[in-house]
GUNUMAR-460093 format. One record per residue (C-alpha): residue in one letter; x, y, z. Coordinates in pm, 1 decimal. Example, Ala and Ser with C-alpha at 12.3 -4.5 7.8 and 13.67 -1.06 7.14 Angstrom:
<rs>
+------+----------+----------+----------+
| resn |        u |        v |        w |
+------+----------+----------+----------+
|    A |   1230.0 |   -450.0 |    780.0 |
|    S |   1367.0 |   -106.0 |    714.0 |
+------+----------+----------+----------+
</rs>
This chain:
<rs>
+------+----------+----------+----------+
| resn |        u |        v |        w |
+------+----------+----------+----------+
|    M |  11229.6 |   9981.8 |   7434.6 |
|    L |  11327.6 |  10116.9 |   7775.8 |
|    I |  11190.5 |  10467.9 |   7733.0 |
|    D |  10886.5 |  10378.1 |   7946.4 |
|    F |  11124.1 |  10254.3 |   8216.4 |
|    F |  11291.5 |  10597.2 |   8211.9 |
|    Y |  10956.7 |  10774.2 |   8249.7 |
|    T |  10859.7 |  10536.8 |   8532.7 |
|    L |  11170.6 |  10641.6 |   8724.2 |
|    R |  11098.2 |  11009.1 |   8661.5 |
|    A |  10737.6 |  10961.5 |   8776.9 |
|    A |  10875.7 |  10815.7 |   9100.9 |
|    K |  11056.9 |  11150.5 |   9147.1 |
|    L |  11401.7 |  11003.1 |   9096.8 |
|    P |  11655.6 |  11259.6 |   8969.0 |
|    V |  11745.0 |  11061.7 |   8656.2 |
|    S |  11884.3 |  11261.4 |   8365.6 |
|    V |  11875.0 |  11184.8 |   7993.7 |
|    K |  12255.8 |  11165.0 |   7991.0 |
|    E |  12251.7 |  10892.9 |   8257.9 |
|    F |  11983.3 |  10702.4 |   8069.5 |
|    L |  12194.9 |  10717.4 |   7752.1 |
|    T |  12488.1 |  10581.0 |   7956.1 |
|    L |  12272.6 |  10283.8 |   8054.8 |
|    L |  12176.5 |  10218.8 |   7691.4 |
|    E |  12540.1 |  10243.7 |   7585.7 |
|    A |  12640.2 |   9993.6 |   7856.8 |
|    L |  12376.4 |   9750.8 |   7730.4 |
|    Q |  12488.4 |   9800.4 |   7371.4 |
|    K |  12848.4 |   9721.2 |   7467.1 |
|    Q |  12733.0 |   9414.9 |   7664.8 |
|    V |  12874.2 |   9528.0 |   8000.0 |
|    V |  12648.1 |   9259.3 |   8148.4 |
|    G |  12564.5 |   8930.2 |   7977.6 |
|    P |  12863.3 |   8937.1 |   7737.4 |
|    G |  12872.0 |   8713.5 |   7433.6 |
|    S |  12591.3 |   8462.8 |   7396.6 |
|    E |  12497.0 |   8476.0 |   7764.0 |
|    A |  12169.5 |   8663.4 |   7810.9 |
|    C |  12146.1 |   8955.0 |   8050.6 |
|    S |  11944.8 |   8842.7 |   8353.4 |
|    L |  11699.9 |   9067.8 |   8534.9 |
|    D |  11936.7 |   9082.0 |   8833.0 |
|    D |  12222.7 |   9192.3 |   8606.6 |
|    F |  12008.3 |   9463.9 |   8453.8 |
|    Y |  11888.8 |   9576.3 |   8800.0 |
|    F |  12242.3 |   9632.2 |   8929.2 |
|    L |  12360.6 |   9793.8 |   8606.1 |
|    S |  12065.1 |  10033.7 |   8591.3 |
|    R |  12098.1 |  10124.1 |   8957.6 |
|    L |  12470.2 |  10186.4 |   8911.3 |
|    T |  12420.8 |  10417.5 |   8613.0 |
|    L |  12098.4 |  10595.3 |   8711.9 |
|    V |  12107.6 |  10640.5 |   9091.8 |
|    K |  12356.8 |  10894.3 |   9221.7 |
|    D |  12281.5 |  10872.4 |   9593.9 |
|    E |  12203.9 |  10563.4 |   9802.2 |
|    K |  11919.7 |  10751.9 |   9973.8 |
|    H |  11723.8 |  10699.8 |   9649.1 |
|    Y |  11771.5 |  10320.1 |   9647.9 |
|    D |  11431.4 |  10254.5 |   9803.0 |
|    K |  11249.8 |  10474.5 |   9547.4 |
|    F |  11442.5 |  10305.0 |   9268.5 |
|    D |  11351.7 |   9957.1 |   9396.9 |
|    R |  10983.2 |  10047.9 |   9408.2 |
|    A |  10985.7 |  10193.8 |   9057.7 |
|    F |  11187.6 |   9900.8 |   8920.6 |
|    G |  10948.3 |   9653.6 |   9082.1 |
|    A |  10645.7 |   9838.2 |   8942.6 |
|    Y |  10784.6 |   9838.5 |   8588.6 |
|    F |  10901.1 |   9475.2 |   8591.0 |
|    K |  10606.5 |   9349.5 |   8795.5 |
|    G |  10544.0 |   8976.8 |   8772.0 |
|    V |  10904.7 |   8857.4 |   8738.8 |
|    D |  10944.4 |   8623.1 |   9036.5 |
|    M |  11239.2 |   8430.8 |   9179.0 |
|    L |  11185.6 |   8086.4 |   9335.3 |
|    T |  11411.0 |   7937.8 |   9599.8 |
|    D |  11519.7 |   7578.6 |   9564.1 |
|    F |  11355.5 |   7319.1 |   9790.1 |
|    T |  11405.4 |   6980.3 |   9627.3 |
|    K |  11362.1 |   7079.1 |   9263.4 |
|    N |  11215.7 |   7361.0 |   9054.9 |
|    V |  10840.5 |   7404.3 |   9016.6 |
|    P |  10748.7 |   7518.4 |   8660.7 |
|    L |  10613.3 |   7871.9 |   8671.5 |
|    D |  10323.8 |   7792.1 |   8437.4 |
|    W |  10184.9 |   7560.1 |   8707.0 |
|    L |  10148.5 |   7864.3 |   8929.8 |
|    E |   9995.0 |   8104.6 |   8680.1 |
|    K |   9694.7 |   8263.1 |   8853.5 |
|    I |   9382.7 |   8220.9 |   8643.0 |
|    L |   9119.2 |   8111.5 |   8891.9 |
|    Q |   9053.3 |   8264.0 |   9235.3 |
|    K |   8882.1 |   8000.1 |   9448.3 |
|    E |   8570.6 |   8118.9 |   9630.6 |
|    L |   8435.3 |   7880.1 |   9891.9 |
|    T |   8143.2 |   7897.6 |  10132.6 |
|    P |   8217.3 |   7877.1 |  10508.6 |
|    E |   8074.1 |   7522.6 |  10508.5 |
|    Q |   8308.7 |   7414.9 |  10227.7 |
|    K |   8607.9 |   7569.4 |  10404.8 |
|    A |   8520.4 |   7382.9 |  10726.6 |
|    A |   8507.7 |   7052.9 |  10535.1 |
|    I |   8868.3 |   7081.9 |  10412.6 |
|    E |   9094.8 |   6883.2 |  10641.6 |
|    K |   9428.4 |   7000.6 |  10781.8 |
|    M |   9744.4 |   6790.0 |  10761.6 |
|    G |   9995.7 |   6759.7 |  11040.3 |
|    W |  10343.3 |   6910.3 |  10993.1 |
|    D |  10526.2 |   6587.0 |  10905.7 |
|    E |  10247.8 |   6468.8 |  10673.8 |
|    L |  10239.9 |   6808.7 |  10498.8 |
|    M |  10615.1 |   6806.6 |  10420.5 |
|    E |  10619.2 |   6440.2 |  10314.9 |
|    T |  10315.9 |   6486.5 |  10088.6 |
|    L |  10479.7 |   6785.3 |   9914.2 |
|    K |  10784.5 |   6573.8 |   9828.1 |
|    K |  10560.5 |   6303.9 |   9678.2 |
|    R |  10363.1 |   6559.1 |   9472.9 |
|    L |  10686.7 |   6699.2 |   9326.3 |
|    E |  10788.2 |   6350.6 |   9217.7 |
|    E |  10447.5 |   6260.4 |   9069.1 |
|    Q |  10317.4 |   6579.9 |   8906.4 |
|    K |  10391.1 |   6628.5 |   8535.4 |
|    E |  10169.7 |   6922.3 |   8429.3 |
|    R |   9994.0 |   7239.1 |   8542.8 |
|    H |   9670.7 |   7220.6 |   8749.1 |
|    E |   9415.7 |   7472.7 |   8867.9 |
|    G |   9109.4 |   7449.2 |   9086.3 |
|    G |   9190.3 |   7100.3 |   9217.1 |
|    N |   9235.2 |   6946.9 |   9561.1 |
|    K |   9555.3 |   6744.2 |   9518.0 |
|    W |   9824.3 |   6881.9 |   9286.8 |
|    I |  10047.1 |   7188.8 |   9303.3 |
|    G |   9859.1 |   7466.1 |   9126.5 |
|    T |   9634.0 |   7768.8 |   9166.9 |
|    G |   9282.1 |   7845.7 |   9284.8 |
|    G |   9214.2 |   7508.8 |   9445.0 |
|    T |   9187.0 |   7348.8 |   9787.4 |
|    S |   9521.0 |   7166.4 |   9772.7 |
|    P |   9772.0 |   7255.0 |  10047.9 |
|    F |  10031.7 |   7333.1 |   9778.4 |
|    G |  10024.2 |   7627.7 |   9536.9 |
|    N |   9872.8 |   7975.8 |   9562.0 |
|    S |   9553.2 |   8182.1 |   9531.9 |
|    G |   9326.2 |   7904.7 |   9660.5 |
|    Y |   9212.9 |   7804.2 |  10005.8 |
|    N |   9341.2 |   7551.8 |  10258.0 |
|    P |   9341.5 |   7594.9 |  10638.2 |
|    Q |   9717.2 |   7533.2 |  10635.8 |
|    G |   9955.4 |   7470.9 |  10352.3 |
|    I |  10272.4 |   7569.4 |  10170.1 |
|    R |  10239.6 |   7873.7 |   9944.0 |
|    I |  10451.4 |   7826.1 |   9629.2 |
|    G |  10499.1 |   8150.8 |   9437.8 |
|    G |  10226.6 |   8409.7 |   9398.7 |
|    K |  10088.1 |   8647.5 |   9657.0 |
|    G |   9927.9 |   8530.9 |   9979.5 |
|    G |   9561.1 |   8589.7 |  10043.4 |
|    N |   9413.8 |   8380.9 |  10324.5 |
|    K |   9721.8 |   8408.3 |  10553.5 |
|    S |   9711.1 |   8037.5 |  10636.3 |
|    A |  10040.0 |   7918.6 |  10481.1 |
|    V |  10276.2 |   7747.4 |  10724.2 |
|    K |  10570.7 |   7764.8 |  10483.7 |
|    V |  10638.0 |   7987.2 |  10180.9 |
|    W |  10834.0 |   7863.9 |   9879.7 |
|    D |  10919.5 |   8205.9 |   9748.2 |
|    Q |  11222.3 |   8432.5 |   9789.2 |
|    R |  11078.5 |   8758.8 |   9917.0 |
|    A |  11235.3 |   9103.7 |   9947.6 |
|    Y |  11157.2 |   9296.2 |  10263.8 |
|    Q |  11184.1 |   9670.8 |  10295.9 |
|    D |  11383.1 |   9835.2 |  10575.3 |
|    Y |  11176.1 |  10055.1 |  10802.3 |
|    D |  11259.5 |  10420.4 |  10738.9 |
|    D |  11386.4 |  10578.7 |  11062.3 |
|    T |  11368.8 |  10928.2 |  10907.0 |
|    Q |  10994.9 |  10906.0 |  10838.1 |
|    E |  10829.1 |  11233.8 |  10932.7 |
|    L |  10579.2 |  11175.6 |  11210.3 |
|    G |  10219.7 |  11263.5 |  11144.1 |
|    T |  10165.6 |  11307.7 |  11518.2 |
|    R |  10379.0 |  11383.3 |  11820.5 |
|    N |  10175.6 |  11149.1 |  12038.6 |
|    I |  10412.8 |  10856.5 |  11989.4 |
|    K |  10708.3 |  11066.0 |  12107.1 |
|    V |  10511.0 |  11186.0 |  12406.0 |
|    A |  10427.0 |  10825.9 |  12501.0 |
|    L |  10790.0 |  10710.6 |  12464.8 |
|    R |  10910.7 |  10991.9 |  12691.2 |
|    R |  10766.3 |  10806.6 |  12987.9 |
|    L |  11065.2 |  10574.1 |  12954.9 |
|    R |  11329.9 |  10846.4 |  12960.1 |
|    R |  11577.3 |  10868.4 |  13247.7 |
|    F |  11815.1 |  11162.9 |  13236.4 |
|    A |  12167.4 |  11178.3 |  13374.7 |
|    R |  12448.0 |  11431.9 |  13339.9 |
|    E |  12737.0 |  11278.1 |  13152.5 |
|    G |  13030.9 |  11384.9 |  12940.2 |
|    S |  13234.4 |  11705.7 |  12958.0 |
|    A |  13109.1 |  12020.5 |  13130.0 |
|    E |  12951.7 |  12212.8 |  12841.9 |
|    E |  12624.7 |  12348.0 |  12981.7 |
|    L |  12581.2 |  12658.3 |  13198.3 |
|    D |  12470.1 |  12583.8 |  13554.2 |
|    L |  12276.2 |  12902.4 |  13619.4 |
|    P |  12180.9 |  12843.3 |  13989.9 |
|    D |  12539.0 |  12748.3 |  14083.6 |
|    T |  12677.2 |  13042.3 |  13881.6 |
|    I |  12453.8 |  13286.6 |  14077.6 |
|    R |  12554.5 |  13129.4 |  14408.5 |
|    A |  12927.8 |  13133.8 |  14324.7 |
|    T |  12912.0 |  13494.4 |  14197.3 |
|    A |  12739.9 |  13612.8 |  14515.3 |
|    A |  12997.6 |  13430.8 |  14727.1 |
|    N |  13271.9 |  13596.2 |  14520.6 |
|    A |  13167.1 |  13950.8 |  14614.9 |
|    G |  12983.1 |  14006.7 |  14289.2 |
|    Y |  13263.8 |  13902.4 |  14056.8 |
|    L |  13127.1 |  13671.5 |  13790.0 |
|    D |  13213.4 |  13307.7 |  13858.5 |
|    I |  13073.2 |  13090.4 |  13580.3 |
|    K |  12995.3 |  12728.2 |  13664.2 |
|    M |  12946.3 |  12459.1 |  13399.5 |
|    V |  12796.6 |  12110.7 |  13422.2 |
|    P |  12778.0 |  11815.0 |  13182.9 |
|    E |  12479.1 |  11814.7 |  12949.5 |
|    R |  12181.6 |  11602.0 |  13046.2 |
|    H |  12129.9 |  11294.0 |  12830.4 |
|    N |  11866.2 |  11025.7 |  12827.7 |
|    N |  12066.8 |  10720.0 |  12932.6 |
|    V |  11792.6 |  10461.1 |  12882.7 |
|    K |  11915.5 |  10173.6 |  12665.3 |
|    V |  11668.7 |  10012.6 |  12425.4 |
|    L |  11699.7 |   9694.2 |  12218.6 |
|    L |  11432.9 |   9708.4 |  11946.5 |
|    L |  11343.2 |   9388.5 |  11758.1 |
|    M |  11105.2 |   9444.8 |  11464.8 |
|    D |  10904.6 |   9196.3 |  11261.3 |
|    V |  10923.7 |   9276.6 |  10889.8 |
|    G |  10762.6 |   9140.1 |  10573.5 |
|    G |  10451.7 |   8932.5 |  10513.0 |
|    T |  10151.5 |   9048.5 |  10713.7 |
|    M |  10361.3 |   9330.9 |  10862.3 |
|    D |  10352.0 |   9508.9 |  10524.3 |
|    E |  10005.3 |   9631.6 |  10623.8 |
|    H |  10157.0 |   9819.7 |  10917.9 |
|    I |  10469.3 |   9972.7 |  10758.4 |
|    A |  10360.1 |  10337.2 |  10800.7 |
|    R |  10278.7 |  10298.9 |  11171.8 |
|    V |  10595.0 |  10102.7 |  11250.6 |
|    E |  10804.0 |  10363.2 |  11067.6 |
|    E |  10650.4 |  10632.8 |  11286.9 |
|    M |  10731.0 |  10427.0 |  11595.8 |
|    F |  11086.5 |  10365.5 |  11472.0 |
|    S |  11140.0 |  10735.0 |  11394.6 |
|    A |  11015.4 |  10836.9 |  11738.2 |
|    A |  11237.6 |  10581.2 |  11913.1 |
|    K |  11545.0 |  10699.5 |  11719.7 |
|    A |  11470.0 |  11057.8 |  11822.8 |
|    E |  11401.9 |  10983.7 |  12189.7 |
|    F |  11667.8 |  10727.2 |  12283.5 |
|    K |  12038.8 |  10791.3 |  12249.5 |
|    H |  12124.3 |  10427.0 |  12315.8 |
|    L |  11907.0 |  10241.0 |  12064.3 |
|    E |  12002.5 |   9913.3 |  11898.2 |
|    F |  11769.5 |   9749.1 |  11646.8 |
|    Y |  11740.1 |   9424.4 |  11451.3 |
|    Y |  11484.4 |   9268.8 |  11217.0 |
|    F |  11322.0 |   8926.6 |  11222.3 |
|    H |  11039.0 |   8768.6 |  11024.1 |
|    N |  10730.5 |   8642.6 |  11210.8 |
|    C |  10923.7 |   8486.6 |  11500.9 |
|    V |  11275.6 |   8521.0 |  11639.5 |
|    Y |  11508.7 |   8231.4 |  11556.9 |
|    D |  11884.3 |   8173.8 |  11567.0 |
|    F |  11975.1 |   8485.9 |  11367.8 |
|    M |  11849.5 |   8837.8 |  11294.4 |
|    W |  11961.6 |   9113.4 |  11057.4 |
|    R |  11987.3 |   9493.6 |  11022.3 |
|    N |  11958.1 |   9531.5 |  10644.7 |
|    N |  11671.8 |   9351.9 |  10473.4 |
|    K |  11838.9 |   9352.2 |  10133.8 |
|    R |  12128.4 |   9153.4 |  10284.3 |
|    R |  11943.6 |   8949.8 |  10544.1 |
|    F |  12106.5 |   8622.5 |  10435.8 |
|    A |  12451.3 |   8771.0 |  10371.7 |
|    E |  12483.7 |   8978.0 |  10691.3 |
|    K |  12337.4 |   8770.9 |  10972.1 |
|    F |  12368.7 |   8845.8 |  11342.4 |
|    A |  12353.0 |   8533.8 |  11555.9 |
|    T |  12092.6 |   8566.1 |  11829.9 |
|    W |  12337.8 |   8410.3 |  12074.1 |
|    D |  12582.9 |   8695.5 |  11999.3 |
|    I |  12309.6 |   8953.6 |  12056.3 |
|    L |  12225.5 |   8792.1 |  12390.5 |
|    R |  12590.8 |   8814.0 |  12495.2 |
|    K |  12660.1 |   9161.5 |  12354.2 |
|    Y |  12400.9 |   9364.5 |  12544.6 |
|    N |  12366.1 |   9383.3 |  12921.0 |
|    K |  12041.4 |   9315.3 |  13100.9 |
|    D |  11998.1 |   9690.1 |  13167.2 |
|    Y |  11868.8 |   9719.5 |  12808.0 |
|    K |  11491.7 |   9747.3 |  12771.8 |
|    L |  11376.5 |   9487.9 |  12517.8 |
|    I |  11089.1 |   9591.2 |  12287.1 |
|    F |  10942.1 |   9358.2 |  12024.4 |
|    I |  10728.0 |   9509.4 |  11747.4 |
|    G |  10525.6 |   9254.6 |  11553.7 |
|    D |  10172.7 |   9143.0 |  11473.1 |
|    A |  10241.0 |   8787.7 |  11604.9 |
|    T |  10026.5 |   8661.3 |  11315.9 |
|    M |  10166.5 |   8337.8 |  11175.0 |
|    S |  10121.7 |   7964.0 |  11177.8 |
|    P |  10157.2 |   7821.4 |  11531.6 |
|    Y |  10418.0 |   7582.9 |  11385.3 |
|    E |  10647.8 |   7882.8 |  11333.4 |
|    I |  10659.9 |   7932.7 |  11709.6 |
|    V |  10650.9 |   7582.7 |  11858.0 |
|    Q |  10795.2 |   7354.7 |  11587.0 |
|    P |  11165.6 |   7307.3 |  11495.7 |
|    G |  11182.4 |   7368.5 |  11120.1 |
|    G |  10865.0 |   7574.1 |  11140.1 |
|    S |  11007.4 |   7892.6 |  10987.0 |
|    V |  10851.8 |   7976.4 |  10650.8 |
|    E |  11194.7 |   8050.5 |  10501.5 |
|    Y |  11436.1 |   7783.8 |  10627.1 |
|    N |  11462.6 |   7481.5 |  10855.1 |
|    N |  11540.8 |   7625.1 |  11197.4 |
|    E |  11694.4 |   7374.0 |  11438.0 |
|    E |  11518.0 |   7511.6 |  11746.0 |
|    A |  11163.7 |   7637.3 |  11787.3 |
|    G |  11104.1 |   8012.1 |  11796.5 |
|    A |  10953.6 |   7978.0 |  12144.8 |
|    E |  11295.4 |   7874.2 |  12277.4 |
|    W |  11456.5 |   8192.8 |  12147.5 |
|    I |  11181.6 |   8418.7 |  12281.4 |
|    Q |  11223.8 |   8262.9 |  12625.8 |
|    R |  11601.7 |   8315.7 |  12612.2 |
|    L |  11558.2 |   8680.7 |  12516.9 |
|    T |  11300.3 |   8756.6 |  12785.1 |
|    H |  11517.9 |   8581.6 |  13043.8 |
|    A |  11827.3 |   8781.4 |  12940.2 |
|    F |  11641.0 |   9115.6 |  12942.1 |
|    P |  11397.4 |   9123.6 |  13237.4 |
|    K |  11243.1 |   9454.5 |  13122.4 |
|    Y |  11059.7 |   9366.2 |  12801.9 |
|    A |  10734.1 |   9431.9 |  12617.2 |
|    W |  10569.5 |   9331.1 |  12289.4 |
|    I |  10396.6 |   9604.3 |  12084.3 |
|    N |  10133.9 |   9465.5 |  11845.4 |
|    P |  10001.5 |   9684.5 |  11557.8 |
|    E |   9705.0 |   9450.5 |  11500.2 |
|    P |   9371.6 |   9572.9 |  11650.2 |
|    Q |   9331.7 |   9427.8 |  11997.5 |
|    G |   8985.1 |   9299.8 |  11908.6 |
|    V |   9128.3 |   9030.2 |  11677.5 |
|    W |   9390.7 |   8896.8 |  11919.0 |
|    Q |   9157.1 |   8636.4 |  12070.6 |
|    Y |   9084.4 |   8484.4 |  11728.8 |
|    R |   9447.8 |   8411.3 |  11634.7 |
|    Q |   9615.7 |   8115.6 |  11799.5 |
|    S |   9966.5 |   8244.5 |  11732.6 |
|    I |   9895.3 |   8570.6 |  11918.0 |
|    S |   9775.2 |   8374.3 |  12221.5 |
|    I |  10095.8 |   8167.3 |  12218.4 |
|    I |  10317.7 |   8477.6 |  12198.1 |
|    Q |  10118.8 |   8642.2 |  12478.0 |
|    Q |  10191.3 |   8345.3 |  12702.9 |
|    L |  10562.2 |   8350.3 |  12609.9 |
|    V |  10594.0 |   8719.6 |  12702.0 |
|    S |  10393.4 |   8681.0 |  13024.7 |
|    N |  10101.6 |   8883.4 |  12884.1 |
|    R |  10324.4 |   9187.9 |  12831.7 |
|    M |  10168.7 |   9250.7 |  12491.9 |
|    Y |  10031.5 |   9598.0 |  12424.8 |
|    P |   9844.0 |   9742.0 |  12124.7 |
|    M |  10012.6 |  10008.8 |  11914.1 |
|    T |   9780.3 |  10281.8 |  12037.9 |
|    L |   9857.7 |  10587.6 |  12246.6 |
|    K |   9725.7 |  10420.5 |  12561.8 |
|    G |   9898.3 |  10092.9 |  12474.7 |
|    L |  10235.4 |  10265.8 |  12431.8 |
|    E |  10192.0 |  10462.0 |  12754.2 |
|    D |  10107.9 |  10142.7 |  12943.4 |
|    A |  10410.0 |   9963.4 |  12794.8 |
|    M |  10651.1 |  10248.8 |  12876.8 |
|    R |  10509.8 |  10275.6 |  13228.6 |
|    M |  10571.6 |   9904.2 |  13283.4 |
|    L |  10925.9 |   9921.3 |  13142.0 |
|    S |  11018.3 |  10220.2 |  13358.8 |
|    K |  10935.3 |  10045.7 |  13688.5 |
+------+----------+----------+----------+
</rs>
């Protein structure tokens, strides 16, 4: 039954051998996971197969992609007040509306939206599609997926209109690969404007001019002089938006991340989703298990660090200005408060936006972020990076 799974892994260029695959089958036969009457869950099978088939953690990302491709469609829902039956969310109809029909659909305020969702969960008894009230698919209701509403709560499924203000779906984000081979050296060249060299450490580098001078002063007898090696002592704190709409920009952000890792000796990085709140993380697979409190980050690094945000700033305005506005949990303080604290703690800061600059004026959230960072937002273009590094180096 799993032979196609084996070929999927091989097609993804994972070094999986037949012997390792037989070990996996033997483990399943002996009920290493899901013993007795308890069924083996998809999570159990994921960890067992990764344990038996993947020999090096550098292949974890390839394995995750291949596993996701083979078992596509198996979703996990987070708990809100109670479970939503998956058959309610089965995508059958994709709602197509004219611009006039879209304009006629009214928005709800934040409090009304959350209160109405609770009432729908209590009242609804069956699946719906194409409607304007219940939780379902392909309709104009604020609750469900694959339909249209100017702002709503996406429950399961994949986003399309990018207008959800909260997402009822546990999502897995992918770490940006800092070893990604650059397609161009232009990003490195732009980042070098920020470099500031200083000689530090032990004397390990030949000082040729001083050696010549000392040898001449020593009547021609060689007198070698050494100096500490020159290092770029610029300190950078890199905060990167990940997941959601940022998936469209993964390749470009990876190039930026790779270049920054190569150019700056003192580089610290953290991830956030859409907007910065009270915690960040460094490993997306463990973002809820290994949190770093934003207050601790503010206290840990001195103000001589250059703060660089990378994000498309594309989200619901509620996520920035409203307590509880995060799409994933109920944050006690608005994201705007945390952005102001960060920019106050690190006076040298900039926001790099991978979205085309021509669309910035049409997105309210981008305008709000621009105001919060004092218009220090730059496009992720060669000129934009050069302008940002020039500003940070002043």
